[in-house]
MITI-700649 format. One line per 5 residues: number of its first residue (from 1); their letters; for each residue x, y, z of N, C-alpha, C. Coordinates in steps of 0.05 Angstrom, whole numbers. Example, Ala and Ser with C-alpha at 12.3 -4.5 7.8 and 13.67 -1.06 7.14 Angstrom:
% residues 2
1	AS	264,-114,156,246,-90,156,264,-66,156; 257,-45,142,273,-21,143,258,1,157
This chain:
% residues 231
1	MTAAR	-1513,729,-928,-1490,730,-912,-1496,717,-881; -1480,703,-878,-1482,684,-856,-1478,702,-828; -1485,695,-806,-1484,708,-777,-1452,715,-772; -1435,695,-777,-1406,695,-773,-1395,717,-786; -1397,721,-812,-1385,739,-830,-1393,765,-822
6	KKKKK	-1425,765,-810,-1430,794,-805,-1418,804,-777; -1411,786,-763,-1401,791,-734,-1369,801,-740; -1357,780,-759,-1329,794,-767,-1323,819,-776; -1345,825,-795,-1345,851,-806,-1348,872,-789; -1366,867,-770,-1373,886,-751,-1346,893,-740
11	DAAEA	-1338,874,-724,-1313,877,-709,-1291,892,-721; -1288,891,-746,-1271,904,-764,-1272,934,-766; -1300,933,-769,-1307,963,-773,-1302,977,-743; -1310,963,-723,-1304,978,-698,-1273,987,-690; -1261,964,-698,-1227,967,-689,-1215,988,-711
16	GPSVE	-1223,993,-731,-1215,1017,-745,-1201,1004,-772; -1188,1015,-786,-1167,1010,-803,-1146,1003,-799; -1133,980,-806,-1109,965,-801,-1083,978,-815; -1060,981,-807,-1040,992,-810,-1017,973,-816; -1003,968,-841,-982,944,-843,-955,966,-835
21	PGEEL	-938,953,-819,-911,965,-813,-897,966,-839; -883,990,-841,-867,988,-864,-835,974,-858; -822,976,-881,-794,974,-875,-779,981,-862; -783,1009,-856,-764,1029,-840,-770,1018,-815; -794,1016,-807,-804,1014,-777,-792,990,-771
26	AEALR	-797,965,-787,-793,938,-779,-759,939,-776; -740,954,-795,-712,952,-784,-707,964,-759; -718,984,-751,-718,998,-725,-720,984,-704; -743,970,-707,-750,948,-683,-727,928,-687; -721,923,-702,-697,898,-706,-670,908,-693
31	EASEA	-663,933,-700,-638,945,-684,-643,948,-655; -668,956,-649,-672,962,-619,-667,938,-607; -680,912,-615,-679,887,-603,-653,875,-604; -634,881,-618,-610,873,-624,-594,892,-600; -594,912,-596,-580,935,-578,-592,921,-551
36	VEGAE	-614,921,-546,-623,904,-518,-605,878,-509; -608,863,-527,-594,835,-526,-564,841,-519; -549,861,-539,-519,864,-531,-512,873,-506; -532,891,-494,-524,901,-469,-531,882,-445; -551,866,-448,-547,847,-428,-534,825,-435
41	TADAP	-518,817,-448,-492,803,-455,-472,814,-441; -467,836,-444,-445,857,-437,-446,858,-406; -469,861,-395,-472,856,-358,-468,834,-350; -469,811,-363,-468,788,-350,-434,778,-349; -423,774,-315,-399,768,-317,-387,746,-332
46	EAEPG	-361,751,-341,-348,730,-358,-331,711,-346; -332,686,-344,-313,670,-326,-285,669,-337; -268,671,-324,-241,666,-324,-228,648,-339; -208,645,-361,-201,620,-369,-189,602,-353; -191,579,-353,-180,562,-331,-188,561,-303
51	AAPDA	-205,577,-300,-217,581,-270,-234,555,-261; -228,547,-238,-242,523,-227,-269,532,-218; -288,517,-216,-311,522,-204,-311,528,-180; -326,538,-170,-329,544,-139,-332,519,-123; -312,514,-100,-313,492,-91,-337,492,-66
56	EEPAP	-340,469,-63,-370,470,-44,-359,478,-19; -371,492,-5,-365,505,25,-376,481,41; -359,471,59,-368,452,76,-391,461,99; -402,437,104,-426,443,118,-425,452,152; -438,469,161,-436,479,185,-428,461,205
61	EDELE	-444,433,205,-438,417,224,-408,400,223; -396,401,197,-366,390,198,-350,408,205; -354,441,201,-336,459,207,-336,460,243; -358,456,253,-357,459,281,-347,433,297; -352,407,281,-331,388,289,-300,391,286
66	TRRRE	-293,399,270,-266,409,267,-254,428,282; -269,445,292,-263,468,309,-258,453,342; -279,437,339,-283,420,369,-257,406,371; -252,388,352,-222,371,353,-197,390,358; -199,405,347,-175,426,351,-169,438,376
71	LEEAQ	-198,443,387,-194,457,420,-190,434,433; -198,410,431,-190,389,452,-165,382,448; -149,388,427,-117,378,423,-108,399,437; -110,426,432,-100,445,448,-98,447,480; -121,432,489,-129,436,514,-109,408,526
76	DRFVR	-109,386,514,-91,365,519,-62,373,519; -54,389,502,-23,400,496,-20,416,522; -40,432,527,-35,452,550,-37,435,580; -46,415,582,-48,401,612,-23,388,611; -9,376,590,14,361,589,37,376,598
81	LQAEF	37,399,583,60,429,588,58,432,622; 33,434,630,35,444,659,41,425,676; 37,398,667,47,377,683,78,372,688; 88,379,662,120,383,654,128,403,671; 116,427,674,128,447,686,125,444,717
86	ENFRR	109,425,727,102,430,753,122,407,765; 130,387,749,153,367,759,181,380,752; 184,396,738,211,411,735,206,429,758; 192,442,767,194,463,787,200,443,818; 188,419,817,192,407,839,221,394,844
91	RSLKE	228,385,822,256,370,816,275,396,827; 273,424,818,289,440,816,289,449,847; 261,452,865,262,456,888,280,436,906; 275,408,900,294,389,917,322,389,912; 330,395,889,360,397,878,369,424,899
96	RQESL	355,445,898,363,470,913,365,461,945; 349,444,955,345,440,981,369,424,992; 379,402,971,398,386,971,427,400,974; 425,421,954,449,435,952,455,448,979; 434,463,987,441,480,1012,449,460,1035
101	QYGHQ	435,433,1035,441,421,1059,470,402,1058; 478,394,1034,495,378,1029,520,394,1011; 516,413,1004,533,428,984,560,429,996; 566,429,1020,592,425,1037,599,405,1046; 593,381,1037,597,356,1050,625,348,1042
106	NLVKD	629,352,1015,660,343,1009,677,362,1030; 677,381,1031,695,403,1049,694,392,1077; 668,386,1089,670,375,1117,683,351,1118; 680,331,1102,697,303,1097,729,309,1102; 735,325,1084,766,333,1082,776,342,1105
111	LLASV	763,361,1125,765,369,1147,766,353,1172; 756,329,1166,755,313,1186,775,298,1201; 799,293,1179,826,284,1185,835,305,1199; 838,329,1200,847,348,1214,836,352,1241; 807,346,1244,795,342,1269,811,317,1288
116	DNLER	812,296,1272,822,272,1282,849,280,1301; 865,295,1276,896,302,1285,899,316,1309; 880,339,1312,878,358,1326,872,345,1358; 854,323,1356,846,309,1378,870,300,1391; 883,282,1372,909,269,1381,927,286,1389
121	ALGHS	934,308,1379,954,329,1390,948,337,1422; 914,341,1422,904,348,1453,914,329,1466; 903,302,1461,913,279,1479,940,269,1484; 958,279,1467,986,271,1475,994,296,1492; 989,321,1487,999,343,1502,982,336,1533
126	AEDAD	962,327,1540,953,323,1567,964,300,1579; 979,279,1565,998,262,1579,1027,275,1577; 1034,288,1559,1064,299,1559,1063,327,1564; 1075,341,1582,1075,371,1584,1095,383,1568; 1108,368,1548,1124,380,1531,1112,405,1509
131	AESLV	1115,419,1513,1102,444,1501,1109,437,1468; 1134,433,1461,1143,433,1434,1123,409,1420; 1120,385,1428,1101,371,1419,1076,379,1410; 1065,393,1426,1038,407,1427,1038,428,1402; 1063,446,1400,1065,455,1376,1065,447,1352
136	QGIEL	1078,429,1350,1082,406,1323,1057,395,1317; 1040,387,1341,1014,376,1332,998,397,1320; 993,418,1332,982,437,1322,986,449,1289; 1013,449,1288,1021,459,1262,1016,437,1241; 1017,410,1249,1005,393,1232,976,397,1226
141	VKREM	961,398,1246,933,406,1236,924,432,1220; 942,447,1227,945,476,1207,950,462,1178; 967,455,1175,979,449,1146,955,430,1131; 944,410,1151,922,394,1138,898,410,1129; 890,431,1147,870,446,1141,865,463,1123
146	LGALG	894,475,1119,900,491,1096,895,471,1070; 910,448,1069,905,433,1046,883,424,1039; 863,418,1051,838,408,1050,817,433,1040; 827,458,1048,813,483,1039,826,486,1010; 849,479,1003,861,487,979,851,469,958
151	KHGVK	841,444,967,833,422,950,802,434,936; 789,455,951,764,463,944,763,495,931; 790,499,925,796,527,910,798,552,931; 810,547,954,813,564,974,842,575,970; 851,600,971,878,610,972,881,632,993
156	VIEPF	907,626,1004,909,648,1027,917,671,1016; 916,698,1026,919,727,1017,940,735,1045; 960,732,1036,980,742,1056,1006,761,1046; 996,787,1045,1010,801,1028,1035,819,1036; 1048,808,1059,1072,825,1067,1086,833,1053
161	EEAFD	1099,860,1053,1117,875,1035,1111,876,1010; 1083,874,1007,1069,875,980,1056,903,974; 1048,915,949,1039,937,950,1008,939,957; 1001,958,970,968,954,981,955,955,956; 934,935,956,912,932,936,883,934,954
166	PAFHE	870,957,949,842,955,961,823,931,954; 835,918,929,812,897,918,819,874,937; 840,875,947,848,847,964,855,852,993; 863,880,1002,864,886,1030,853,905,1044; 848,899,1067,835,923,1079,857,938,1106
171	AMGQL	856,962,1097,881,980,1111,869,986,1138; 883,975,1156,871,979,1191,887,1001,1204; 905,1019,1188,920,1037,1196,951,1044,1181; 966,1062,1191,988,1069,1175,1011,1066,1193; 1030,1063,1186,1060,1064,1200,1076,1081,1189
176	PTASV	1091,1100,1197,1112,1118,1184,1137,1101,1185; 1144,1099,1162,1171,1085,1161,1184,1096,1133; 1216,1097,1137,1232,1101,1111,1241,1079,1102; 1234,1054,1114,1253,1030,1102,1240,1017,1075; 1216,1018,1071,1198,1012,1052,1185,1034,1036
181	EPNTV	1178,1034,1011,1164,1049,995,1137,1057,1013; 1129,1081,1008,1098,1088,1021,1078,1068,1006; 1059,1064,1019,1034,1047,1008,1040,1017,1008; 1064,1009,1026,1073,982,1026,1062,967,1050; 1054,944,1051,1045,927,1069,1063,920,1090
186	VEVLQ	1066,934,1109,1090,931,1131,1078,904,1151; 1053,901,1155,1045,878,1177,1015,872,1166; 1015,845,1175,992,832,1165,977,824,1194; 953,835,1197,942,834,1220,926,807,1215; 912,800,1200,889,784,1200,895,772,1167
191	KGYMI	900,746,1161,901,733,1130,881,738,1117; 876,741,1093,852,737,1075,847,715,1057; 828,705,1048,820,687,1037,805,690,1007; 811,676,994,793,680,968,791,646,960; 763,644,945,755,615,934,752,622,903
196	NDRML	774,607,894,777,609,865,776,641,859; 760,660,847,764,689,835,745,704,854; 735,691,872,712,703,892,726,707,915; 722,733,926,737,740,958,716,729,976; 735,715,997,718,709,1026,722,729,1043
201	RPARV	749,741,1048,749,761,1066,775,772,1056; 782,799,1056,805,811,1050,822,811,1071; 849,819,1068,874,811,1087,868,844,1107; 870,841,1128,871,858,1147,902,869,1149; 910,898,1139,943,902,1141,946,925,1152
206	LVARK	972,931,1161,981,963,1168,996,968,1140; 993,994,1133,1005,1007,1106,1027,1027,1118; 1053,1028,1104,1067,1045,1104,1066,1076,1090; 1072,1096,1110,1073,1117,1099,1095,1133,1107; 1106,1159,1084,1131,1169,1097,1124,1185,1118
211	PGPEE	1146,1182,1134,1141,1193,1163,1146,1222,1160; 1135,1240,1175,1136,1267,1176,1170,1276,1188; 1168,1301,1190,1197,1317,1198,1203,1310,1225; 1177,1309,1243,1180,1307,1272,1178,1274,1283; 1169,1257,1256,1163,1233,1266,1185,1214,1260
216	VSPDE	1187,1195,1284,1210,1173,1275,1198,1149,1265; 1210,1133,1250,1200,1110,1240,1207,1087,1265; 1194,1065,1264,1198,1042,1280,1221,1030,1282; 1234,1029,1251,1264,1017,1251,1282,1035,1269; 1280,1063,1269,1299,1079,1278,1293,1085,1307
221	AGPAA	1274,1076,1313,1266,1084,1343,1273,1056,1358; 1274,1033,1344,1284,1015,1362,1312,1014,1373; 1334,1016,1355,1358,1015,1363,1364,1049,1385; 1348,1067,1379,1354,1088,1394,1343,1081,1423; 1322,1070,1423,1309,1059,1451,1329,1041,1464
226	GEGDE	1344,1024,1446,1366,1006,1468,1384,1019,1475; 1398,1039,1454,1419,1055,1465,1411,1074,1489; 1390,1079,1494,1382,1098,1516,1378,1078,1539; 1368,1053,1535,1368,1037,1559,1392,1028,1572; 1414,1028,1553,1439,1017,1558,1450,1040,1576
231	T	1445,1067,1566,1458,1088,1585,1450,1090,1607
């Protein structure tokens, strides 16, 4: 017997008797292996049908450059809007100043003719002592001035013998009289004026009221006073 065969026989003796696996053990090992493989397959995520593969995310450098360009565009728009607003503010301020300085230019221009006629009337009155010519000249100036004011929407409020209206009239007193209905304007102390639908100043008036038992209306007092003077 050679030395190799003796060594192999010695190793086999030390390892003990070998047992061949039976069919039942081999079947159990095979089922266990299939169960492990099935569990691993179930845990793996399934891809959805028709799903596109994940898009490649942009590099951080590209994302930073895109954000920088957007910021520069926004800053440029802001600067332009600020410049436009400043120009609009200056233009509005200039127009407002011109309106305050020259807004009444047309009215003044229309009144210049009346001033000229008033100067002519005064000049003629100095040469001619006739009071009638002076009155006519002043009357002409009055009509021209009212006409010029009328061109700009100015209307005269002259409510003689009209019902008192606090929206257009300012009562300065009351007169007892039976000739007109109470609360009727019997005298206009100062005419009022309106421009379009806005009040410039109300008319100052005296309003009628019903006379008391011991009061005598001006209409009745006049003839009585005359009869007394004749006697």
